N, C-alpha and C positions, 0 to 999 in steps of 0.2 A: 504494500500500500504506500502511495506517495505521501510525503510529509504534508502537514497542514498548510493550506495556501495562505500567503500573506498579501496577495494582490486582490483586494476586494473593493466593491463600490457600494454606495448606499442606494437603496431603492425602497421607497415607502417605509422608512425606518427599519428595513431588513438588509443586512449586509450579504451580498452574494459575490462570487468570484467575477472578475472583470470579463472573462470569456463566456459567461452565461448570458442568455438573453431572456428578457421578460416579454411574454406574448399573451395576448388574449387567447382564451381557449379556442375560439372559432378560427383563429389564425394558425393554430397548430393542427387543425383537423381538416380532413377532406370530406368528412360526413359528420353531421351533427343535427339529428332530427329525432322527433318522437316516433315511436313505432305506430303500428296500424291496429285499428279495432278488430276484434274477433269475438264471436259469440261462443257460449259454452257448447252449443250444438256442433260447432266447427272443430272443437277440440276433442280428441279421443285418445285412446291408448294404442291405436293401430295405424295412425297416419305415418307418413314417410319422414316428415320434417319436424324437429323439436320446436315447441312454442315456448318462448321465454317472456316473462313479465318482470316486474321490478323485484319480485321475491323468488326468482328462480324458475325452474322448469315447471310448466303448467300442464303439459301434455304434448300431443302431436297433431299435426294438420296435414292436409293433402297438398298444400302449396307453401312456398317460402317467400319471404319478403326481402331478405338480405343474404348476401353471399360474401364470405371473406372473414377477416378477423375484426371483431368489434368488442368494445366495452359497452356494457349496459349500465345505465345509472337509474336506479329506482326513483320514480317520480312521486309516489304517494305513500301515506301510512307509516307504519313503524319502520319499514326498510327504506324510507326516503333517503336518498343519497347513497344507498348501497351500491357497490361496484361488483360487476360480474364480467367474466371473460368468456366469449363464445366464438366459435369458428365454424367454417363451412356454410352450408345452406340452412338457414334458420328462419323461423317466423318470429318477429319481434313485435310484441303487443304495444298498445298505446300507454301502458303503465310503465314503460321504460323509455329512456332516451338512448338512441344508438349512436355511438361515437367511434369514428375511425380516424386514425392519425394520417397525416401526409408523409411523404417520403423523408422529410427532414427530422421526424420525431419517432421515437420508439413507443409502441403501444403498451408494452409492459411497464416501461418507466412511467408513462402517463397514468396507468392504473394505480401504481404506488403513490404517485404524486397526488392524485385525487383522493385516495384513501387518507393520506396524510393531511390533506386540507379539510377533511371532515365536512363533506357537502351538506350533511343534515342541518348544519348551523345556518344554511342559506334558505331553509324552508320558510314559506310565507305564512303559515298558520300553525299555532300551537295545538289547536283542537284536531285538525286534520292536516298534518304536514304535507306540503307540496312544493315541487321544484318546477320552475318555468324555464323553458329553453332560452327565452330572451334574457333571463338573468344569468344563466350559466355561461352563455357564450362570451359574456364580458368579464368572466373571472380571469384574473391575471395569474399566470403560471411561470415559474422560473425554470428555464431549460438549459442544461449544460450541452456541450457538443454531443452529437449523436453517438460517437464511440463511448463517451462517458455515460450517457443514458443507458446504453446496453450493458456496460460493466456494472452500474448500480443495480439495474434490474436483475442481473445474474446473481449478485450477492444476496439481494432480498428474496429472490425466488428460492435460493438454497436455504435461507432461513425458513421460508414458508414450507418447503419440503420437509424439513426437520419437524416442524410443528404438526404438519399433516400426518407424518409417520407416527408420531407419538399419540396423536388423537385417535388414529386408526387402531393402535395397540390398546388404548384405553377402552375403545368400543369392544374389541375382542375380549379383553379381560372382564368387562362388565357382563358380556354375554355368557362367559364361562362361569362367573359367579352366579348368575341367574340360573344356569343349568345345575350347578352344585346345590343351590338352595332348593330347587324343585325336586332333586333326588335325595339329598341328605336329610332335609327337614320333613320328609314324608316317609322315610324308611325304604324307599325304592332302591337305594344304594346304601350299603353298609360299609363302614370303615373296617379295616383289617383288625381282627381280634374281637369283634362284636357280633353277637347273634341273639336269637330269641325274639319273641314277639314284643312289640311295643305295647304298653298298657294304656287303657283309657282312663283319663283323668277329667276333672272339671277345673276350669281356670282358677276357681276359688281354692283349689288344693295348693296353689303356688303363690298367691298373693293375698295380702290382707291390708285393708285401707288404713292409712295413717291420718289421724285427726288431732294434731297438736295445735291448739288455738294460739293465734298470734297475740302477743302482749303489746308489742310495739306498734303493730298495724302501720308499717312504714310504706308509704306510697312509692318510695324509691327502690323498693326491693320486691317488686312484683314480677312474676314470670308468666309467659304464655307459651302455648304449644303450636307450632306451625303445621300447616297442612302438608300432605304429600311426603311424609317422612323427612321433613326438613329440620326436625329437632326442636329443642327448647331454647328460648332466649329471654333476656330481660325485656319487660314490657315498658314502653314509654308511658310517662305520667300523663293522664288525660287532664286537660285544662279545667274541666268542670267536676273532677273527681273529688268526692267528699271522703275524708279519712274514715268516717264511721258509717259509710253507706251500706256496708255488708260485712259479713264475717269472713275473716281470712285465716288461713292455716299455714303453719311453718312446714316447708318441704326440705327433705334431706337429700344429699348427694347419694346416688346409687338407687334411689327409689324409682319405680315405674310410675309414669304420670300420663294422663290423657285428657282430652277435651270431651266432655259429655256429648256435645252437639256434633262433633266432627271426628270421633274415633274411627268411623267407617271411611273417612277421607284421609286417613294416614296421620291424624293429629295425636301422636303419642311418642314416647321416648323414655330414656333413662336420664335422670337429672345429673348433669355434669358437676364436677367438683367446684367449679367457679360460681355455680348458682346454689351452693349449699346454704341453707338457712333463709332462702328467699321464700316468698309467699304466693299463694293463689287462693281463689275462692273455692267453694264447694263444687262449682261447675267445672273445675279442673282438679279432680282428686288425685292423690298420690298413694302409692302402695309399697309396703315393705315386702320383700321376698321371703318366703318360708324355706325351711330345709327341704332338700330334695330337688331343687331346681337351680339351674345355672342361669343367672339373669341375662347374659348375652344370648344364650340359646333361646330363652323365652322371647326376647326382643326380636331376634331374627325370625322366629316362628310367626310372631304377630305381624312382621313386616311383609309377609307374603300377600301380594295384592288381592288375590282371590279370597284370602281368609279375612283380612280386615274389612274389605268391602262387604262381605257376607254378614258382618255384624250389624248392618243397618236394620236387619229384620228384628233385632231385639230392642230397638229404640222405642220409647213410649212417650205418651203425652200428646197434647194438642198444640197446633202451631209449630213452634220450634221443638222437635222431638229430641229426647236425650237418651243416652245409654247409661243407665245407672249401675253402680257396682254390683248390686244384688242380682241383676240380670246377667252381667258379664260373668260373674262367678259360676253361673250354671252352664256356661258354654262348654261342651265336651271336646276334648282334644286327645290325640294319641301321642305320648311322649316316651322316649327311651329312658333308661335309668340315668342317674346323675353323671356317671363316668362317661357314658357315650354322649350325653348332652355336651359335656365339657370338651370332648374330642372334636365333635362337630363344630362347636363354636370356635375352636382354635383354627380349624381349617378355613372357615369362612372369614374369620378375622384376618388371617394371613392374606386371603384374597383381597379384602378391603384395604389392607396396608399397601399391597402391591399397586392397587388402583390409585390410592392416595399419593404414593410416590410418583407415579406417572403423571398425575394431574399437576403436582408441584413442578415436575420437570417441564410440562407443557406451558405452565404459567411463566416459568423462568425463560423459556424460549421466546414466548411472546414479548416479554419485557426486553430481551436482547434485541429482538427485531425492532421494537419501538425505539430503542437507543440507536440502532443502525439507521433507521429512517430519519431520526432527528439530526444526525450529523451528515449523512450522505445526500439527503434530499434538499439540504440547505447550503451545501457546499462548504461546510465547516471542515470536512475531511474529503480529500480528493483520492480517487482511485487511479487516475491517469496523469 
């Protein structure tokens, strides 16, 4: 890599190298137009040409609108400003802006430059974000010489490839963990050294409600349980919350906890150490584990989507129905003995740790890419 450039010039309070050019986006492109309308009836899974909108592949059609290498800029909604790369013969819908560079500029470099610019900030409405072609064409972009554009794009594409490889591996490991859960938590597959039939229990054989009244009733020590197995977190203080509005109970680390209204939506977990001695109301009860059950095995068993969703049938009441402890206690399950529970939980925890390490690696790679973009796309570091 070449040394940092010392020869820079000022442009709109941004220093760039003297051999870089600032161009309006329309001047760097040979094509810059919205796509074409298409009805849902014209899109199928059997057409010859892929149909792309602002949020990716929508299906296939019998005709194409564009041929070649294009960038697609999402025009509307949550993916407003999203950048995609498409090639060959494709149908580009009206929800995307199709961009093609001229011979003086590299399309991959431009893709990274637009990503770096964060086009979503140019959207015209906070309620329903939208990008207008007329506004985008006037966007100013800093371009190095073509050879440097290609070199920068190559470095960043290598970073992207590393991220993609790691994310693909994460997906594979998550599928394997799902397979392990489906087999180990149901007894379809047994670990070496274990045999014999699993016994039928009631959930009440494993947990017992904890009801320690709060003395402090501290509004700054309240917890809530998130949906979709997202865990437990400190709850923000509500502006109108009265300290004596309801009864609260002290919760302990290692206890099982769930939301009565949303247990069947994955609102449960085990209280982490950092939330020890926090509080919740009787609508978010917590439970001590009894002898004969491994807490992690219990949580993993509960985390099977088919199982916790099936608990909706035991909810009672009018209006907002709730799953009360006395009804949860009666639910029948088949569990192995404690030793096998522990062995299974160790296998699944090892799978979780592997996935967590890969996710941390992916996040580090994304941060590294972000750093590369910061110095390469601004000319602070030169490749040629």
